[in-house]
Every structure is written in structure tokens, then in C-alpha cells.
PASEBA-1860 file (N, C-alpha, C; in nm, 3 decimals):
! residues 136
1> MSDAFVEA> -6.846/-4.921/-1.811/-6.644/-4.923/-1.832/-6.626/-4.930/-1.975 ~ -6.552/-4.834/-2.063/-6.506/-4.901/-2.157/-6.425/-4.976/-2.181 ~ -6.438/-5.087/-2.302/-6.336/-5.163/-2.327/-6.189/-5.127/-2.337 ~ -6.184/-5.022/-2.374/-6.038/-4.968/-2.391/-5.961/-4.956/-2.298 ~ -5.997/-4.949/-2.176/-5.943/-4.955/-2.028/-5.961/-5.078/-1.971 ~ -5.847/-5.127/-1.917/-5.804/-5.237/-1.839/-5.908/-5.242/-1.705 ~ -5.912/-5.381/-1.690/-5.995/-5.380/-1.553/-5.918/-5.376/-1.436 ~ -5.969/-5.313/-1.318/-5.911/-5.337/-1.194/-5.801/-5.423/-1.155
9> DNAEAIIT> -5.878/-5.548/-1.177/-5.748/-5.658/-1.167/-5.646/-5.686/-1.242 ~ -5.623/-5.617/-1.351/-5.509/-5.616/-1.425/-5.428/-5.480/-1.362 ~ -5.463/-5.435/-1.272/-5.416/-5.306/-1.238/-5.257/-5.303/-1.173 ~ -5.230/-5.462/-1.107/-5.133/-5.514/-1.056/-4.991/-5.544/-1.170 ~ -5.057/-5.559/-1.317/-4.961/-5.596/-1.395/-4.915/-5.460/-1.444 ~ -5.010/-5.379/-1.445/-4.974/-5.222/-1.484/-4.862/-5.161/-1.418 ~ -4.887/-5.183/-1.271/-4.779/-5.120/-1.181/-4.652/-5.201/-1.203 ~ -4.649/-5.359/-1.203/-4.535/-5.442/-1.248/-4.476/-5.355/-1.382
17> RIEHKSRK> -4.515/-5.333/-1.497/-4.477/-5.300/-1.581/-4.438/-5.131/-1.542 ~ -4.497/-5.051/-1.486/-4.423/-4.898/-1.467/-4.316/-4.930/-1.386 ~ -4.332/-5.011/-1.270/-4.219/-5.027/-1.180/-4.110/-5.068/-1.244 ~ -4.087/-5.171/-1.361/-4.013/-5.195/-1.485/-3.924/-5.052/-1.536 ~ -4.052/-5.002/-1.594/-4.000/-4.874/-1.705/-3.909/-4.745/-1.582 ~ -3.968/-4.763/-1.431/-3.862/-4.690/-1.385/-3.733/-4.734/-1.335 ~ -3.695/-4.846/-1.329/-3.580/-4.890/-1.318/-3.508/-4.859/-1.413 ~ -3.555/-4.890/-1.535/-3.486/-4.836/-1.689/-3.468/-4.707/-1.666
25> IESLLKQS> -3.574/-4.621/-1.655/-3.535/-4.465/-1.622/-3.414/-4.429/-1.587 ~ -3.408/-4.492/-1.429/-3.302/-4.464/-1.344/-3.191/-4.510/-1.399 ~ -3.197/-4.598/-1.453/-3.019/-4.662/-1.565/-3.004/-4.533/-1.627 ~ -3.101/-4.555/-1.718/-3.066/-4.416/-1.814/-3.004/-4.288/-1.758 ~ -3.071/-4.226/-1.672/-3.072/-4.063/-1.579/-2.906/-4.110/-1.521 ~ -2.872/-4.258/-1.493/-2.749/-4.232/-1.430/-2.636/-4.239/-1.513 ~ -2.666/-4.246/-1.645/-2.575/-4.247/-1.758/-2.580/-4.087/-1.823 ~ -2.673/-4.028/-1.755/-2.699/-3.871/-1.834/-2.782/-3.887/-1.964
33> KTVEALKT> -2.849/-3.996/-1.982/-2.894/-3.983/-2.139/-3.060/-3.935/-2.085 ~ -3.090/-3.824/-2.058/-3.213/-3.800/-2.012/-3.305/-3.766/-2.128 ~ -3.291/-3.731/-2.218/-3.399/-3.772/-2.342/-3.433/-3.903/-2.337 ~ -3.348/-4.021/-2.387/-3.396/-4.126/-2.336/-3.457/-4.180/-2.261 ~ -3.432/-4.123/-2.123/-3.518/-4.127/-1.972/-3.680/-4.097/-2.010 ~ -3.701/-3.992/-2.075/-3.804/-3.923/-2.090/-3.904/-3.975/-2.219 ~ -3.820/-4.035/-2.335/-3.902/-4.113/-2.399/-3.950/-4.240/-2.364 ~ -3.872/-4.303/-2.287/-3.908/-4.424/-2.212/-4.033/-4.404/-2.103
41> ALEGSPPN> -4.025/-4.305/-2.057/-4.126/-4.264/-1.914/-4.282/-4.207/-2.024 ~ -4.239/-4.210/-2.127/-4.366/-4.131/-2.212/-4.418/-4.288/-2.296 ~ -4.323/-4.401/-2.296/-4.417/-4.492/-2.368/-4.533/-4.571/-2.291 ~ -4.607/-4.574/-2.377/-4.748/-4.651/-2.283/-4.820/-4.532/-2.235 ~ -4.798/-4.428/-2.213/-4.850/-4.326/-2.129/-4.943/-4.256/-2.198 ~ -5.044/-4.223/-2.131/-5.071/-4.271/-2.012/-5.125/-4.418/-1.988 ~ -5.115/-4.491/-1.885/-5.172/-4.601/-1.916/-5.309/-4.648/-1.937 ~ -5.377/-4.730/-1.988/-5.526/-4.761/-2.004/-5.573/-4.809/-1.910
49> TRDERCKS> -5.595/-4.718/-1.802/-5.683/-4.745/-1.721/-5.750/-4.628/-1.595 ~ -5.823/-4.686/-1.554/-5.901/-4.563/-1.437/-5.861/-4.570/-1.329 ~ -5.758/-4.656/-1.319/-5.722/-4.722/-1.200/-5.609/-4.591/-1.125 ~ -5.638/-4.508/-1.000/-5.561/-4.406/-0.961/-5.438/-4.415/-0.922 ~ -5.415/-4.557/-0.862/-5.263/-4.607/-0.832/-5.195/-4.623/-0.958 ~ -5.251/-4.679/-1.042/-5.161/-4.688/-1.177/-5.138/-4.525/-1.241 ~ -5.238/-4.461/-1.249/-5.197/-4.322/-1.269/-5.078/-4.259/-1.204 ~ -5.109/-4.278/-1.056/-5.016/-4.182/-1.002/-4.856/-4.256/-0.995
57> ANWIVVHR> -4.875/-4.373/-1.001/-4.712/-4.457/-1.041/-4.648/-4.416/-1.137 ~ -4.755/-4.386/-1.256/-4.666/-4.369/-1.404/-4.661/-4.187/-1.384 ~ -4.722/-4.113/-1.301/-4.713/-3.958/-1.326/-4.563/-3.974/-1.228 ~ -4.537/-4.046/-1.129/-4.416/-4.038/-1.051/-4.282/-4.061/-1.159 ~ -4.310/-4.150/-1.268/-4.169/-4.199/-1.325/-4.163/-4.083/-1.445 ~ -4.299/-4.045/-1.458/-4.308/-3.929/-1.616/-4.241/-3.815/-1.510 ~ -4.275/-3.766/-1.382/-4.227/-3.645/-1.303/-4.023/-3.678/-1.298 ~ -4.026/-3.767/-1.276/-3.871/-3.794/-1.269/-3.797/-3.760/-1.403
65> ALMAIKDV> -3.814/-3.845/-1.478/-3.787/-3.823/-1.609/-3.795/-3.643/-1.634 ~ -3.912/-3.577/-1.641/-3.958/-3.482/-1.666/-3.814/-3.362/-1.593 ~ -3.842/-3.387/-1.448/-3.733/-3.314/-1.363/-3.575/-3.329/-1.379 ~ -3.570/-3.421/-1.461/-3.429/-3.452/-1.483/-3.348/-3.394/-1.635 ~ -3.440/-3.320/-1.673/-3.416/-3.270/-1.798/-3.358/-3.099/-1.765 ~ -3.216/-3.107/-1.797/-3.136/-2.959/-1.755/-3.143/-2.859/-1.887 ~ -3.166/-2.919/-1.972/-3.152/-2.829/-2.105/-3.278/-2.849/-2.232 ~ -3.379/-2.764/-2.201/-3.513/-2.824/-2.276/-3.462/-2.761/-2.398
73> DGMFSSLD> -3.423/-2.662/-2.459/-3.369/-2.685/-2.548/-3.298/-2.753/-2.644 ~ -3.176/-2.815/-2.565/-3.151/-2.909/-2.625/-3.178/-3.041/-2.604 ~ -3.253/-3.091/-2.515/-3.388/-3.162/-2.547/-3.461/-3.192/-2.665 ~ -3.515/-3.098/-2.710/-3.606/-3.077/-2.802/-3.526/-3.058/-2.953 ~ -3.392/-3.027/-2.953/-3.335/-3.025/-3.083/-3.257/-3.181/-3.106 ~ -3.279/-3.223/-3.008/-3.248/-3.392/-3.007/-3.333/-3.498/-3.030 ~ -3.460/-3.439/-3.051/-3.575/-3.510/-3.063/-3.635/-3.531/-3.234 ~ -3.663/-3.615/-3.263/-3.681/-3.588/-3.416/-3.850/-3.552/-3.411
81> PEYYDILM> -3.883/-3.477/-3.547/-3.987/-3.392/-3.537/-4.128/-3.485/-3.508 ~ -4.134/-3.615/-3.560/-4.225/-3.712/-3.542/-4.250/-3.726/-3.404 ~ -4.136/-3.708/-3.339/-4.180/-3.773/-3.172/-4.260/-3.639/-3.122 ~ -4.305/-3.511/-3.177/-4.353/-3.404/-3.123/-4.490/-3.454/-3.064 ~ -4.570/-3.574/-3.160/-4.681/-3.598/-3.136/-4.713/-3.680/-3.032 ~ -4.620/-3.743/-2.982/-4.590/-3.820/-2.886/-4.579/-3.744/-2.735 ~ -4.464/-3.619/-2.781/-4.493/-3.539/-2.670/-4.603/-3.455/-2.626 ~ -4.666/-3.437/-2.710/-4.828/-3.381/-2.670/-4.897/-3.436/-2.554
89> NTYRYLYR> -4.888/-3.542/-2.578/-4.943/-3.624/-2.466/-4.861/-3.568/-2.305 ~ -4.737/-3.533/-2.309/-4.660/-3.476/-2.216/-4.780/-3.351/-2.163 ~ -4.853/-3.280/-2.229/-4.918/-3.175/-2.173/-5.016/-3.225/-2.054 ~ -5.078/-3.347/-2.029/-5.170/-3.360/-1.949/-5.042/-3.402/-1.819 ~ -4.938/-3.407/-1.889/-4.861/-3.449/-1.753/-4.826/-3.312/-1.696 ~ -4.763/-3.226/-1.795/-4.722/-3.076/-1.733/-4.860/-2.991/-1.673 ~ -4.927/-3.030/-1.713/-5.077/-2.988/-1.608/-5.095/-3.004/-1.491 ~ -5.061/-3.163/-1.469/-5.049/-3.231/-1.357/-4.937/-3.182/-1.292
97> GLSTGDRP> -4.842/-3.136/-1.310/-4.731/-3.099/-1.249/-4.725/-2.960/-1.204 ~ -4.829/-2.864/-1.266/-4.835/-2.739/-1.251/-4.965/-2.755/-1.109 ~ -5.014/-2.850/-1.105/-5.128/-2.839/-1.010/-5.070/-2.933/-0.880 ~ -4.965/-2.925/-0.882/-4.898/-3.022/-0.758/-4.850/-2.837/-0.672 ~ -4.836/-2.727/-0.735/-4.765/-2.644/-0.628/-4.637/-2.627/-0.619 ~ -4.560/-2.696/-0.624/-4.419/-2.753/-0.602/-4.360/-2.640/-0.715 ~ -4.271/-2.562/-0.648/-4.192/-2.454/-0.763/-4.098/-2.523/-0.846 ~ -4.015/-2.586/-0.819/-3.929/-2.663/-0.881/-3.993/-2.748/-1.007
105> TCDQCLRI> -4.111/-2.795/-0.998/-4.168/-2.876/-1.058/-4.267/-2.801/-1.166 ~ -4.319/-2.684/-1.125/-4.405/-2.595/-1.183/-4.320/-2.500/-1.279 ~ -4.174/-2.465/-1.220/-4.068/-2.411/-1.323/-4.060/-2.498/-1.455 ~ -3.990/-2.620/-1.396/-3.955/-2.701/-1.526/-4.108/-2.740/-1.630 ~ -4.197/-2.775/-1.566/-4.354/-2.765/-1.649/-4.352/-2.657/-1.752 ~ -4.334/-2.521/-1.695/-4.379/-2.404/-1.774/-4.232/-2.431/-1.882 ~ -4.132/-2.450/-1.848/-4.032/-2.436/-1.952/-4.030/-2.526/-2.068 ~ -4.072/-2.660/-2.016/-4.103/-2.752/-2.136/-4.246/-2.702/-2.218
113> HEKLTEKA> -4.349/-2.663/-2.133/-4.440/-2.626/-2.200/-4.440/-2.492/-2.295 ~ -4.368/-2.400/-2.262/-4.335/-2.297/-2.379/-4.241/-2.342/-2.482 ~ -4.172/-2.443/-2.467/-4.085/-2.496/-2.597/-4.155/-2.586/-2.640 ~ -4.274/-2.646/-2.605/-4.317/-2.746/-2.678/-4.425/-2.672/-2.746 ~ -4.470/-2.562/-2.717/-4.571/-2.506/-2.774/-4.522/-2.426/-2.902 ~ -4.398/-2.386/-2.875/-4.299/-2.314/-3.001/-4.303/-2.446/-3.081 ~ -4.243/-2.558/-3.088/-4.203/-2.679/-3.165/-4.344/-2.694/-3.208 ~ -4.453/-2.748/-3.125/-4.565/-2.801/-3.203/-4.686/-2.744/-3.196
121> GLGCILRA> -4.701/-2.625/-3.164/-4.832/-2.509/-3.189/-4.901/-2.545/-3.094 ~ -4.997/-2.449/-3.107/-5.103/-2.461/-3.003/-5.200/-2.577/-3.057 ~ -5.247/-2.639/-3.119/-5.312/-2.743/-3.171/-5.287/-2.868/-3.044 ~ -5.187/-2.855/-3.009/-5.192/-2.974/-2.884/-5.185/-2.936/-2.730 ~ -5.206/-2.792/-2.733/-5.263/-2.793/-2.608/-5.433/-2.814/-2.621 ~ -5.483/-2.781/-2.703/-5.658/-2.757/-2.725/-5.665/-2.901/-2.743 ~ -5.611/-2.998/-2.829/-5.600/-3.160/-2.823/-5.586/-3.214/-2.677 ~ -5.491/-3.195/-2.602/-5.458/-3.203/-2.454/-5.588/-3.188/-2.358
129> LADTINTV> -5.648/-3.062/-2.379/-5.739/-3.024/-2.271/-5.876/-3.053/-2.330 ~ -5.877/-3.086/-2.465/-6.011/-3.150/-2.523/-6.045/-3.311/-2.470 ~ -5.913/-3.376/-2.446/-5.941/-3.511/-2.465/-5.968/-3.578/-2.300 ~ -6.069/-3.617/-2.305/-6.114/-3.651/-2.151/-6.140/-3.793/-2.106 ~ -6.075/-3.866/-2.221/-6.026/-4.033/-2.218/-5.909/-4.056/-2.180 ~ -5.809/-3.989/-2.217/-5.658/-4.021/-2.149/-5.579/-3.932/-2.070 ~ -5.680/-3.955/-1.899/-5.650/-3.842/-1.827/-5.503/-3.895/-1.717 ~ -5.454/-3.831/-1.679/-5.333/-3.855/-1.644/-5.361/-3.841/-1.451
END
């Protein structure tokens, strides 16, 4: 196991951080701060662990923030361009969302995928697909 990944006994600490992040996101969403909620969801994502419980818990948080975005164009126009690099990590989450087969999730993931590709280019797709370490 790589030193870059936390050991399984630290999984509970990661879950606790994800739960805290989830509460913060819910608070932001209640205030209609969807872009801030997405930024918060992506902080520290994906978690540096191979523990599937952590990955699933983090996916639920990111999914909640992604699904709250109603105006994808507005989301991108309110983000600073340097934030696109962070958003590139979303591709892994977008592909996980597409794999659910859930129609609303797939529709939202495709909308965001299209706009992110327009803004960040095809390189971010290739980097996301080639990254075998940071899986979600």
C-alpha cells in the first residue's frame, strides 16, 4: 500500500471529516449558496484512502452539491478560472454519477461535463481517465 494513502484505521477520522463537510454543505444549500457548497464538497476530494466506505461517503456529499446546481452556466461564470483545475477532479465524480444509471443524476452530470469541457478543454478528460491513483 502506498504511503500516500491513509491506513484503514484512519478511515473513521476521514468519515468524521466528511460528515462535518456534509453539514457545512447543507447549511450553504439552505442559504442558496450552491457554488460555495460545490467548492466545499470538492475540498480534499477524493479522500486519500482506498477505503470504499470513505469513497462512498464522499461521493454522497459531492453528489448532493452537484445535484443542487440549477444554473450550470451561472456556476461556471461565478468561478475563478484557477478553480477549473480543482473542478477537473470532478470528472471522476461525473463518471461515477453517470455509472449510477439514475436519470436526473446522469442528466446533471452530462450538463456539467459539457460545460467543463468547454471551459477547461479536453486535457482534463484525459487526465481524469489516466489517473489510476485518485479514484472515487
